[in-house]
LOKOL-412179 format. One record per residue: residue in one letter; z, x, y of N, C-alpha, C, O in turn. Coordinates in pm, 1 decimal. Each point is the difference from the previous one (the first is absolute). Layout:
<sites>
+--------+----------+----------+----------+----------+----------+----------+----------+----------+----------+----------+----------+----------+
| residu |     n_pz |     n_px |     n_py |    ca_pz |    ca_px |    ca_py |     c_pz |     c_px |     c_py |     o_pz |     o_px |     o_py |
+--------+----------+----------+----------+----------+----------+----------+----------+----------+----------+----------+----------+----------+
|      A |        Z |        X |        Y |        Z |        X |        Y |        Z |        X |        Y |        Z |        X |        Y |
...
+--------+----------+----------+----------+----------+----------+----------+----------+----------+----------+----------+----------+----------+
</sites>
This chain:
<sites>
+--------+----------+----------+----------+----------+----------+----------+----------+----------+----------+----------+----------+----------+
| residu |     n_pz |     n_px |     n_py |    ca_pz |    ca_px |    ca_py |     c_pz |     c_px |     c_py |     o_pz |     o_px |     o_py |
+--------+----------+----------+----------+----------+----------+----------+----------+----------+----------+----------+----------+----------+
|      M | -15229.6 | -12624.2 |    547.7 |    -87.2 |     62.5 |    -97.6 |    -31.3 |    142.6 |     48.5 |    -37.8 |     19.6 |    115.5 |
|      L |     53.3 |     76.0 |   -201.4 |    -24.6 |    140.9 |     34.5 |   -143.8 |     37.1 |    -40.4 |    -47.5 |    -32.3 |   -108.9 |
|      K |    -18.0 |    100.7 |    201.2 |   -134.8 |     47.1 |    -24.7 |     -7.8 |    147.9 |     40.5 |     38.8 |     37.4 |    110.8 |
|      V |    -89.7 |     46.0 |   -202.9 |    -21.8 |    142.1 |     29.5 |   -148.5 |     24.6 |     14.3 |    -77.1 |    -35.1 |    -89.3 |
|      R |     35.1 |     94.6 |    199.5 |   -142.7 |     23.0 |     23.2 |    -20.4 |    135.4 |     67.8 |     94.0 |     62.2 |     49.4 |
|      K |   -219.0 |    -19.4 |    -48.9 |    -36.4 |    123.7 |     68.8 |     26.3 |    -16.1 |    150.7 |    -26.3 |   -105.6 |     57.4 |
|      G |     77.2 |    209.3 |      3.7 |     28.1 |     -5.3 |    142.3 |   -126.4 |     -2.4 |     84.1 |   -100.8 |     59.8 |    -37.5 |
|      E |    105.3 |   -127.5 |    149.2 |   -111.5 |    -10.5 |     92.3 |     42.9 |     58.8 |    137.3 |    118.2 |     20.5 |     27.5 |
|      E |   -214.1 |      3.5 |     51.3 |     24.4 |     63.9 |    129.4 |     97.5 |    -81.1 |     87.2 |     84.6 |     56.4 |     69.3 |
|      N |    -98.1 |   -187.6 |    -74.4 |     89.3 |    -83.9 |     82.7 |    141.1 |     -6.3 |    -54.0 |     85.3 |    -63.2 |     62.3 |
|      D |    -56.3 |    126.6 |   -176.8 |    134.1 |      2.4 |    -57.8 |     80.7 |    118.4 |     49.4 |    121.2 |      4.1 |    -21.2 |
|      V |   -183.9 |     91.5 |     85.7 |     62.8 |    128.1 |     32.8 |    122.9 |    -15.0 |     85.9 |     98.6 |     69.5 |    -24.7 |
|      N |    -98.6 |   -156.0 |    124.1 |    116.6 |    -13.5 |     89.6 |    124.8 |    -41.4 |    -81.0 |    109.2 |     53.0 |     20.5 |
|      K |   -128.2 |   -147.3 |   -111.3 |    112.0 |    -48.0 |    -80.3 |     41.1 |    106.5 |    -99.7 |    119.2 |     16.5 |    -26.0 |
|      V |   -214.5 |     56.4 |    -30.8 |     32.4 |    107.0 |    -95.7 |     78.2 |    110.2 |     75.5 |     94.5 |     57.6 |    -54.0 |
|      F |   -134.8 |    -29.8 |    178.0 |     77.0 |     98.8 |     76.9 |    141.1 |    -46.7 |     25.9 |     92.5 |     81.3 |     -1.2 |
|      E |    -73.4 |   -207.4 |     24.3 |    138.4 |    -54.8 |     14.8 |     82.0 |     26.8 |   -124.9 |    116.9 |     37.8 |      6.9 |
|      L |   -180.9 |    -58.2 |   -121.4 |     69.6 |     27.4 |   -129.0 |     31.7 |    146.7 |    -11.9 |    108.2 |     36.2 |    -46.1 |
|      V |   -200.3 |     49.5 |     86.8 |     24.4 |    145.5 |     -5.8 |    120.7 |     34.7 |     88.2 |     84.4 |     80.5 |    -39.4 |
|      M |    -76.3 |   -139.4 |    155.2 |    113.4 |     25.0 |     87.4 |    128.4 |    -53.1 |    -60.4 |    105.1 |     62.4 |     14.1 |
|      E |   -111.5 |   -176.0 |    -80.8 |    119.2 |    -52.5 |    -66.9 |     50.3 |     95.6 |   -107.9 |    120.5 |     18.6 |    -17.5 |
|      L |   -216.8 |     42.6 |    -55.7 |     34.3 |    102.7 |    -99.6 |     61.2 |    120.2 |     67.1 |     99.2 |     54.3 |    -48.7 |
|      A |   -156.7 |    -11.2 |    160.1 |     50.8 |    116.6 |     71.3 |    143.6 |    -21.5 |     44.0 |     80.4 |     93.0 |     -7.0 |
|      V |    -46.2 |   -211.5 |     51.8 |    136.7 |    -31.5 |     40.5 |     90.3 |      3.8 |   -126.2 |    108.8 |     57.6 |      2.9 |
|      F |   -154.7 |   -118.4 |   -111.2 |     76.2 |     -0.5 |   -126.4 |     30.8 |    139.0 |    -48.7 |    109.4 |     26.0 |    -50.2 |
|      E |   -208.5 |     67.4 |     64.9 |     13.4 |    135.2 |    -45.6 |     61.6 |     91.1 |    108.9 |      7.4 |    121.7 |    -17.2 |
|      R |     34.9 |   -180.4 |    124.9 |     63.6 |     74.2 |    113.5 |    -93.1 |    105.8 |     55.2 |     42.5 |    111.7 |     29.4 |
|      G |   -169.2 |   -146.5 |    -15.2 |    -96.1 |     97.7 |     51.3 |    -91.5 |    -51.9 |    107.2 |   -106.5 |     56.9 |     23.5 |
|      E |    145.9 |   -164.2 |     42.2 |    -92.0 |    -60.4 |    100.1 |    -37.5 |     93.5 |    110.0 |   -109.1 |    -12.9 |     55.4 |
|      S |    196.5 |    110.4 |    -19.2 |    -32.9 |     92.4 |    106.9 |   -109.2 |     97.5 |    -41.6 |    -59.0 |     66.4 |     85.3 |
|      E |     31.1 |    -56.6 |   -215.1 |   -104.4 |     92.8 |    -49.3 |   -138.6 |    -61.4 |     -4.7 |    -97.2 |     71.9 |    -23.2 |
|      V |     84.4 |   -204.0 |     44.7 |   -128.9 |    -66.5 |    -10.6 |    -85.1 |     36.4 |    122.5 |     37.8 |    -26.5 |    114.0 |
|      I |   -152.2 |     87.1 |   -140.6 |    -98.0 |     26.3 |    107.5 |   -129.5 |    -77.8 |    -19.7 |    -91.1 |      3.7 |     82.7 |
|      N |     86.5 |    -74.4 |   -195.4 |   -116.8 |    -83.9 |    -27.6 |     -2.6 |   -118.7 |     94.1 |    101.8 |    -34.8 |     59.7 |
|      T |   -219.7 |    -28.4 |    -46.1 |    -16.0 |   -119.4 |     82.5 |    -92.7 |    -96.8 |    -74.3 |    -71.5 |     40.5 |    -91.7 |
|      P |     72.7 |   -169.0 |    131.6 |    -95.2 |    -92.0 |    -60.6 |   -144.9 |     43.2 |     24.2 |    -82.5 |    -13.4 |    -90.4 |
|      N |     50.1 |     62.8 |    204.7 |   -138.4 |     42.1 |     27.4 |    -39.4 |    117.8 |    -89.6 |   -112.5 |      5.4 |    -49.6 |
|      K |    204.5 |     88.2 |     29.0 |    -29.8 |    114.1 |    -87.0 |    -15.8 |    -47.7 |   -143.4 |    -90.7 |     45.5 |    -69.6 |
|      M |    175.6 |   -134.9 |     24.0 |    -12.6 |    -56.0 |   -133.7 |   -131.5 |    -73.0 |    -18.0 |    -65.7 |     12.5 |   -103.4 |
|      R |     28.1 |    -88.3 |    204.0 |   -127.2 |    -75.9 |     -6.1 |   -116.7 |     95.0 |    -14.0 |    -87.3 |    -22.5 |    -83.8 |
|      Q |     83.1 |    129.3 |    164.3 |   -105.0 |     97.5 |     -8.1 |     -2.3 |     73.2 |   -135.6 |   -106.6 |     23.7 |    -56.7 |
|      E |    225.0 |     11.3 |      6.4 |      8.8 |     78.5 |   -123.1 |    -25.7 |    -84.5 |   -123.6 |    -29.9 |     53.4 |   -106.8 |
|      A |     41.2 |   -184.9 |    120.4 |    -26.3 |    -86.2 |   -118.0 |   -143.5 |    -59.6 |      5.2 |    -58.9 |    -29.9 |   -103.8 |
|      F |      4.7 |     13.4 |    225.3 |   -125.1 |    -70.7 |     13.7 |   -105.8 |     78.0 |     78.6 |   -107.1 |    -53.7 |     28.3 |
|      G |    134.4 |    175.1 |      6.2 |    -94.0 |     83.8 |     72.1 |   -105.7 |     55.5 |    -93.7 |    -14.5 |    -44.3 |   -113.9 |
|      E |    -58.5 |    141.9 |    164.2 |   -111.8 |     56.9 |    -71.1 |     39.0 |     67.7 |   -131.4 |    -74.3 |     -6.9 |    -97.8 |
|      N |    188.9 |     71.5 |     95.4 |     52.4 |     66.8 |   -120.0 |    140.7 |    -47.9 |    -31.4 |     95.9 |     69.5 |     33.4 |
|      P |    -79.4 |   -185.1 |    -96.1 |    130.8 |    -54.4 |    -27.3 |     84.6 |     96.3 |    -81.7 |    -47.5 |     59.2 |    -96.9 |
|      S |    177.3 |    -43.8 |    138.3 |     86.5 |     92.1 |    -73.1 |    107.5 |    -73.4 |    -81.5 |     73.7 |     63.4 |    -75.4 |
|      F |    -64.3 |   -193.8 |     89.7 |     92.6 |    -78.4 |    -81.6 |    -49.9 |   -140.7 |    -15.8 |    -93.0 |    -41.8 |     69.0 |
|      D |    153.7 |    -31.6 |   -159.2 |    -31.4 |   -139.2 |    -24.6 |    131.9 |    -74.0 |    -18.5 |    105.7 |     62.0 |    -12.3 |
|      F |   -112.6 |   -194.5 |     10.4 |    125.5 |    -72.4 |    -15.0 |    -25.9 |   -143.7 |    -50.6 |   -106.6 |    -58.7 |     18.7 |
|      F |    209.1 |      8.7 |    -82.0 |      2.2 |   -140.1 |    -37.1 |    111.2 |    -64.5 |     84.6 |     93.3 |     67.7 |     43.2 |
|      V |   -104.7 |   -199.2 |    -20.5 |    107.4 |    -75.0 |     66.8 |     39.6 |   -114.9 |    -93.0 |    -78.8 |    -52.1 |    -79.0 |
|      A |    204.0 |     17.4 |     93.8 |     52.9 |   -117.6 |    -70.3 |     25.6 |   -105.5 |    106.2 |     69.1 |     24.1 |     99.0 |
|      E |   -126.3 |   -141.7 |   -122.1 |     15.5 |   -112.5 |     94.0 |     78.2 |   -111.8 |    -70.0 |    -21.8 |    -33.2 |   -116.5 |
|      K |    114.1 |    -22.2 |    195.4 |     75.0 |   -117.6 |    -43.3 |    -13.7 |   -106.3 |    109.0 |     40.0 |     21.2 |    114.5 |
|      D |    -95.3 |   -131.7 |   -150.7 |    -23.1 |   -110.0 |     92.8 |    -77.8 |     51.2 |    122.6 |     30.0 |    -39.1 |    112.8 |
|      G |   -131.2 |    127.4 |   -135.0 |    -84.8 |     50.0 |    104.9 |     58.1 |    114.5 |     83.5 |    -66.3 |     50.8 |     90.4 |
|      E |    186.9 |    -11.3 |   -119.8 |     65.3 |    108.8 |     75.0 |      6.3 |    125.2 |    -88.0 |     34.1 |     -7.4 |   -118.1 |
|      I |    -67.8 |    122.9 |    177.7 |      7.5 |    124.3 |    -72.2 |    149.1 |     39.0 |    -13.5 |     70.8 |     13.3 |     99.9 |
|      V |    -25.2 |      4.4 |   -224.9 |    138.1 |     31.6 |    -25.3 |     16.8 |    132.6 |    -74.0 |    112.2 |     42.5 |    -27.5 |
|      G |   -224.0 |     22.5 |     -4.6 |      8.9 |    132.0 |    -67.4 |   -130.8 |     69.8 |     -0.4 |   -104.1 |    -60.2 |     26.4 |
|      T |    107.7 |    187.8 |    -56.4 |   -122.1 |     79.0 |     -6.8 |     18.8 |    114.3 |    -98.6 |    111.0 |     49.3 |    -20.0 |
|      S |   -220.8 |     -8.6 |    -40.8 |     -9.0 |    121.4 |    -82.4 |   -104.0 |     88.3 |     64.3 |   -115.6 |    -39.8 |     14.6 |
|      I |    155.5 |    159.0 |     23.9 |    -89.8 |     94.6 |     70.9 |    -22.4 |    119.1 |    -95.3 |     94.7 |     58.0 |    -53.1 |
|      F |   -223.4 |    -23.7 |     33.5 |    -31.0 |    103.1 |    -96.8 |   -124.8 |     75.4 |     39.8 |    -75.8 |    -42.3 |     87.3 |
|      Y |     56.0 |    155.9 |   -153.7 |   -118.4 |     80.0 |     24.1 |    -32.8 |     78.8 |   -126.8 |     80.3 |      5.0 |    -93.2 |
|      I |   -196.6 |     55.4 |     90.3 |    -39.8 |     81.2 |   -115.4 |     29.3 |    144.6 |     31.4 |    -32.9 |     50.4 |    107.4 |
|      R |     95.4 |     15.1 |   -202.7 |     26.0 |    145.2 |     12.2 |    -58.3 |     68.8 |   -121.5 |    -36.6 |    -64.7 |    -98.1 |
|      Y |     28.5 |    193.2 |    105.4 |    -64.6 |     72.5 |   -105.8 |    102.1 |     87.3 |    -73.2 |     76.4 |     73.5 |     62.5 |
|      S |    -76.1 |    -82.5 |   -192.7 |     83.2 |     82.1 |    -86.8 |    -91.7 |     99.6 |    -74.2 |    -98.7 |    -39.7 |    -61.9 |
|      T |    132.3 |    166.2 |     69.1 |    -85.7 |     94.6 |    -67.3 |      5.4 |    -15.6 |   -153.2 |    -90.0 |     46.0 |    -70.1 |
|      W |    192.9 |   -109.3 |     20.0 |     11.2 |    -25.2 |   -144.8 |    -54.3 |   -135.4 |    -38.7 |    -51.4 |    -13.8 |   -111.0 |
|      K |     59.7 |    -87.7 |    196.5 |    -37.2 |   -136.5 |    -37.1 |   -124.0 |    -50.5 |     69.0 |    -58.4 |    -98.8 |    -44.5 |
|      G |     15.5 |    163.5 |    152.7 |   -109.5 |    -49.9 |     79.7 |     53.5 |   -100.0 |    103.5 |    117.1 |      7.1 |     37.5 |
|      S |   -198.4 |    -96.3 |      7.0 |     41.8 |    -98.5 |    101.7 |    108.1 |    -89.5 |    -56.0 |    -10.5 |    -50.2 |   -111.8 |
|      T |    117.4 |     30.3 |    193.0 |    108.7 |    -84.2 |    -38.8 |     35.7 |    -87.7 |    122.1 |    -37.7 |     30.7 |    113.1 |
|      L |    110.5 |   -139.3 |   -138.7 |     40.5 |    -85.8 |    107.4 |    141.1 |     33.3 |     41.6 |     90.2 |      7.2 |    -83.5 |
|      Y |    -70.6 |     13.4 |    214.2 |    134.5 |     27.8 |     52.4 |     45.9 |   -119.9 |     75.2 |    -61.5 |    -41.1 |     98.4 |
|      L |    168.9 |    -14.9 |   -144.1 |     63.0 |   -117.5 |     65.9 |     93.1 |     51.9 |    110.2 |    108.6 |     50.6 |    -27.9 |
|      E |   -152.2 |    -63.9 |    151.6 |     77.3 |     50.4 |    111.2 |    125.1 |    -84.5 |     22.5 |    110.3 |     53.5 |     12.0 |
|      D |   -127.5 |   -184.8 |     -6.4 |    114.0 |    -89.9 |     21.8 |    -27.9 |   -139.3 |    -53.0 |   -112.6 |    -49.4 |      6.3 |
|      I |    214.0 |    -11.1 |    -56.9 |      5.8 |   -146.2 |    -14.8 |    107.5 |    -44.4 |     94.2 |    113.4 |     47.2 |     -8.3 |
|      V |   -146.1 |   -136.3 |     97.2 |     95.9 |    -54.2 |     94.4 |      3.2 |   -151.7 |     -9.8 |   -104.0 |    -65.8 |      3.1 |
|      V |    222.3 |     11.9 |    -14.8 |     21.5 |   -143.3 |     -7.3 |    101.6 |    -30.5 |    108.8 |    105.0 |     63.7 |      8.6 |
|      T |   -137.8 |   -162.1 |     74.4 |     92.8 |    -37.6 |    104.0 |    134.0 |    -41.9 |    -56.5 |      6.3 |    -57.3 |   -108.8 |
|      K |    100.4 |     85.1 |    180.7 |    134.8 |    -18.3 |    -52.7 |     24.5 |   -135.8 |    -56.7 |     60.5 |    -11.3 |   -106.6 |
|      K |   -104.1 |    -91.6 |    171.9 |     31.4 |   -138.7 |    -47.3 |    -71.0 |    -35.3 |   -130.5 |     36.1 |    -97.9 |    -65.3 |
|      E |   -138.2 |    177.8 |     26.1 |    -72.5 |    -30.8 |   -120.4 |     28.3 |     94.8 |   -116.4 |    -55.9 |    -15.2 |   -108.6 |
|      R |    143.3 |    112.8 |    132.4 |     31.3 |     91.7 |   -108.4 |     73.7 |    -68.1 |   -114.6 |     81.1 |    -90.0 |     21.8 |
|      G |   -109.6 |    133.2 |   -142.6 |     64.7 |    -57.2 |   -116.2 |    -63.3 |   -128.9 |    -48.6 |     55.1 |    -66.7 |    -87.6 |
|      K |   -169.4 |     30.7 |    143.0 |    -68.9 |   -123.8 |    -35.1 |   -131.5 |     21.1 |    -70.4 |    -78.1 |    -94.3 |    -13.6 |
|      G |     50.6 |    216.8 |    -32.2 |   -121.8 |     27.4 |    -75.1 |   -118.2 |     50.5 |     80.0 |   -105.8 |     28.5 |    -56.0 |
|      V |    123.4 |    -17.1 |    187.5 |   -110.1 |     43.7 |     85.3 |    -36.7 |    146.5 |    -31.3 |   -117.7 |     33.5 |    -13.7 |
|      G |    218.3 |     51.8 |      2.7 |    -23.9 |    139.1 |    -32.9 |    -64.1 |     18.4 |   -138.1 |    -87.4 |     84.8 |    -18.1 |
|      T |    130.4 |   -162.3 |    -74.8 |    -58.2 |      4.2 |   -135.2 |   -146.7 |    -38.0 |      5.6 |    -82.8 |     66.6 |    -62.2 |
|      N |     49.2 |   -169.1 |    133.2 |   -141.3 |    -44.9 |     12.4 |    -82.6 |    108.5 |     67.1 |   -110.7 |     29.3 |    -45.0 |
|      L |    161.5 |     30.5 |    150.7 |    -72.2 |    108.4 |     69.6 |    -18.4 |    121.2 |    -91.8 |   -108.1 |     58.6 |     -6.5 |
|      F |    213.1 |    -22.8 |    -62.8 |     -6.7 |    115.8 |    -90.4 |   -104.3 |    -27.0 |   -111.1 |    -83.2 |     85.9 |    -29.0 |
|      E |     88.2 |   -200.4 |    -30.2 |    -91.2 |    -32.4 |   -110.0 |   -147.0 |     -7.1 |     49.0 |    -91.2 |     39.7 |    -72.5 |
|      K |     69.4 |    -90.0 |    194.3 |   -133.9 |     -2.0 |     54.9 |    -53.6 |    141.9 |     25.8 |   -117.5 |     28.9 |    -22.6 |
|      T |    206.0 |     56.9 |     69.7 |    -40.9 |    140.2 |     25.6 |    -24.8 |     70.6 |   -131.7 |    -95.7 |     76.7 |    -11.0 |
|      L |    178.1 |   -100.0 |    -88.4 |    -20.0 |     57.9 |   -133.1 |   -129.8 |    -51.2 |    -62.0 |    -75.2 |     77.2 |    -59.5 |
|      E |     49.2 |   -205.9 |     73.0 |   -125.6 |    -60.4 |    -47.2 |   -120.7 |     68.7 |     66.8 |    -99.1 |     30.2 |    -66.5 |
|      Y |    108.3 |     -6.3 |    196.0 |   -105.1 |     63.7 |     74.6 |    -25.6 |    142.3 |    -53.3 |   -114.7 |     39.2 |    -21.3 |
|      A |    222.7 |     37.2 |      0.3 |     -9.5 |    136.3 |    -52.6 |    -71.3 |     -1.6 |   -136.4 |    -90.9 |     79.2 |    -25.0 |
|      K |    134.2 |   -170.3 |    -61.3 |    -64.1 |    -12.2 |   -130.2 |   -146.7 |    -33.3 |     11.0 |    -82.7 |     58.0 |    -70.2 |
|      S |     49.5 |   -151.8 |    158.6 |   -140.1 |    -43.9 |     13.9 |    -92.3 |    111.8 |     49.6 |   -120.3 |     -0.5 |    -26.3 |
|      K |    179.3 |     96.4 |     98.6 |    -77.7 |    114.1 |     51.8 |     -1.2 |    117.1 |    -98.6 |    -66.5 |    100.9 |     23.8 |
|      G |    140.7 |   -114.6 |   -135.5 |      5.0 |    106.5 |    -99.1 |     86.4 |    119.6 |     34.0 |    -15.9 |    107.1 |    -58.6 |
|      Y |    108.8 |   -124.6 |    154.1 |     88.4 |    111.6 |     33.8 |    101.6 |     16.6 |   -115.2 |     57.5 |    -98.5 |    -46.2 |
|      P |    -36.3 |    219.7 |      1.5 |     88.4 |     26.4 |   -108.7 |    150.0 |     -8.7 |     34.2 |     85.2 |     -5.7 |    -88.7 |
|      R |    -56.1 |      5.0 |    217.9 |    141.7 |      3.7 |     43.1 |     17.0 |    -67.9 |    131.8 |    -90.0 |     -0.6 |     83.9 |
|      M |    207.1 |    -57.1 |    -66.0 |     43.0 |    -51.6 |    128.6 |    136.7 |     67.1 |     25.5 |     87.4 |     -0.7 |    -86.7 |
|      S |    -71.3 |     56.8 |    203.5 |    128.0 |     67.4 |     29.6 |     49.9 |    -41.7 |    135.5 |    -74.4 |    -53.3 |     82.4 |
|      W |    204.0 |     78.9 |    -60.4 |     67.5 |    -36.0 |    125.6 |    133.1 |     70.6 |      4.2 |     39.8 |     68.3 |    -94.3 |
|      Q |     29.3 |    -86.5 |    207.8 |    135.1 |     57.6 |     15.0 |     96.5 |   -111.2 |     26.9 |    -39.1 |   -106.3 |     48.1 |
|      V |    165.5 |    128.8 |    -78.3 |    104.8 |    -93.9 |     35.6 |    120.7 |     82.0 |     41.7 |     32.8 |    100.5 |    -63.1 |
|      L |     33.3 |   -144.0 |    170.0 |    117.5 |     68.8 |     47.5 |    113.5 |     -8.5 |   -104.0 |     20.2 |   -104.6 |    -61.9 |
|      D |     52.6 |    214.1 |     43.6 |    100.9 |      0.2 |   -103.9 |    117.9 |    -93.8 |     26.7 |     74.0 |    -33.0 |    -92.7 |
|      W |    -55.5 |     -9.8 |    215.6 |    107.3 |    -93.0 |     28.9 |    -42.0 |   -146.1 |     -3.9 |     81.8 |    -90.5 |     16.2 |
|      N |   -214.7 |     69.0 |    -38.5 |    -48.6 |   -139.9 |     -2.5 |      8.8 |    -53.0 |   -143.4 |   -100.1 |     -8.7 |    -71.1 |
|      T |    221.0 |    -26.0 |     31.1 |     23.6 |    -40.9 |   -137.2 |    -73.8 |   -128.5 |    -39.2 |    -38.7 |    -16.3 |   -115.7 |
|      K |     19.5 |    -74.0 |    210.9 |    -71.6 |   -123.3 |    -30.9 |   -147.2 |     31.6 |    -32.5 |    -57.6 |    -56.3 |    -93.2 |
|      A |     -1.0 |    146.4 |    171.0 |   -140.3 |     39.6 |    -30.1 |     -8.7 |     74.5 |   -134.7 |    -91.9 |    -24.2 |    -78.2 |
|      I |    184.5 |    111.7 |     52.4 |      0.7 |     72.9 |   -127.4 |      9.9 |    -97.6 |   -115.9 |    -74.3 |     12.3 |    -97.4 |
|      E |    163.5 |   -107.6 |    106.0 |     14.2 |   -101.7 |   -106.9 |   -129.1 |    -83.0 |    -13.6 |    -42.1 |    -33.7 |   -110.7 |
|      F |    -17.7 |      2.5 |    222.3 |   -130.1 |    -70.5 |     -1.0 |   -104.6 |     76.9 |    -77.2 |    -67.3 |    -56.8 |    -86.0 |
|      Y |     52.1 |    184.0 |    114.4 |   -102.4 |     82.4 |    -63.9 |     30.6 |     22.0 |   -149.4 |    -92.6 |     15.7 |    -79.5 |
|      K |    217.7 |    -14.4 |     41.6 |     37.0 |     14.5 |   -141.6 |    -58.5 |   -113.0 |    -84.7 |    -26.8 |     19.6 |   -118.6 |
|      K |      6.7 |   -136.3 |    177.2 |    -56.3 |   -114.0 |    -73.7 |   -140.2 |     27.0 |    -50.2 |    -49.2 |    -67.0 |    -90.7 |
|      F |    -14.5 |    166.2 |    151.0 |   -140.0 |     29.7 |    -35.0 |    -11.8 |    127.6 |    -85.0 |   -108.3 |     57.9 |     -8.9 |
|      S |    214.4 |    -15.5 |    -51.2 |      1.5 |    121.2 |    -82.8 |    -43.4 |    122.6 |     76.7 |    -72.4 |     84.9 |    -52.1 |
|      T |    116.7 |    -75.8 |    176.4 |    -32.2 |    110.4 |     88.0 |     65.2 |    126.8 |    -50.0 |    113.2 |     -1.9 |    -48.4 |
|      E |   -185.8 |    113.6 |     60.4 |     55.8 |    129.5 |    -30.7 |     48.7 |     60.4 |    130.5 |    -77.4 |     17.5 |     94.1 |
|      F |    205.2 |     14.0 |    -88.9 |     60.1 |     65.3 |    115.9 |      1.7 |    149.1 |    -20.4 |     45.3 |     48.9 |   -103.5 |
|      D |    -94.2 |     23.3 |    201.3 |    -17.3 |    144.5 |    -15.8 |    104.7 |     73.2 |     80.1 |     10.6 |    -17.8 |    121.3 |
|      S |     67.8 |    101.4 |   -190.0 |    105.7 |     75.5 |     69.0 |    -41.6 |    146.2 |     22.7 |     77.0 |     79.6 |     53.5 |
|      Q |   -198.0 |    -46.2 |    -94.4 |    -42.5 |    139.6 |      5.9 |    -68.1 |     37.7 |    134.2 |      1.8 |    116.1 |     40.7 |
|      W |    -59.5 |   -213.1 |     24.5 |    -78.1 |     31.5 |    119.4 |     84.9 |    -21.5 |    126.7 |     81.8 |    -91.7 |      8.2 |
|      I |   -104.6 |    178.3 |     87.7 |     68.0 |    -15.9 |    127.8 |   -106.3 |    -43.5 |    102.5 |   -106.8 |     60.3 |     10.4 |
|      N |    138.7 |   -165.2 |     63.9 |    -92.7 |    -51.5 |    100.3 |      0.7 |     98.5 |    119.1 |    104.5 |     49.7 |     41.9 |
|      C |   -224.3 |    -24.5 |      9.6 |    -19.6 |     88.4 |    115.3 |    -92.3 |    -62.8 |    100.2 |    -94.3 |    -70.5 |    -35.9 |
|      H |    121.0 |     95.7 |    159.8 |    -96.2 |    -37.5 |    105.8 |     19.7 |     89.9 |    118.9 |    106.9 |     57.7 |     19.8 |
|      L |   -211.0 |    -46.8 |     58.7 |      1.6 |     82.3 |    121.0 |    -63.9 |    -79.9 |    112.0 |   -116.4 |    -38.8 |    -10.6 |
|      N |    187.7 |     14.3 |    113.7 |    -54.7 |    -71.9 |    116.2 |    -89.1 |     96.3 |     76.9 |     46.1 |    104.2 |     46.5 |
|      V |   -172.7 |   -138.6 |    -33.0 |    -95.5 |     88.4 |     67.2 |    -32.5 |    -47.6 |    138.4 |    -61.6 |     73.5 |     77.1 |
|      V |    100.8 |   -194.5 |    -42.6 |    -19.3 |    -53.5 |    134.5 |    134.0 |    -57.1 |     44.7 |     59.4 |    -81.0 |    -71.2 |
|      S |    -11.9 |    121.5 |    186.5 |    128.2 |    -54.7 |     47.6 |    -27.1 |   -137.2 |     62.0 |   -109.1 |    -28.0 |     49.6 |
|      S |    211.7 |    -55.8 |    -54.2 |    -19.1 |   -135.6 |     55.8 |     22.3 |     -7.4 |    148.8 |    -12.7 |   -107.2 |     59.1 |
+--------+----------+----------+----------+----------+----------+----------+----------+----------+----------+----------+----------+----------+
</sites>
């Protein structure tokens, strides 16, 4: 039986394992500088910067949805879905759908006018997954980032 619930502090180690599994899948594990302790502080400290849901199957965490609130000058506060991660053995079994729907439900309950995220152009399975939700794919914007602290 699959259960999706709000993440708790004692879930962070398993969620970090999922993050690392995603990093390996995306060929970026050498770029990870985050740690479970840092995640714990940033989710449950004095000024939380993100939140998450977990999907449990038979008491084991098999997926997570990690998100935060960002500000759009045109829309106001919106929900940004940083990642949905489902462990390899549970992919294709509805876990991601349940996590996505729970996150979308949360965004709607808070009155956010938009939920946004990114998907790698080579991740065709994820692209097909998001198409099921009538997702608008934007080809006009270029993603940018600047590393301000070296690892």
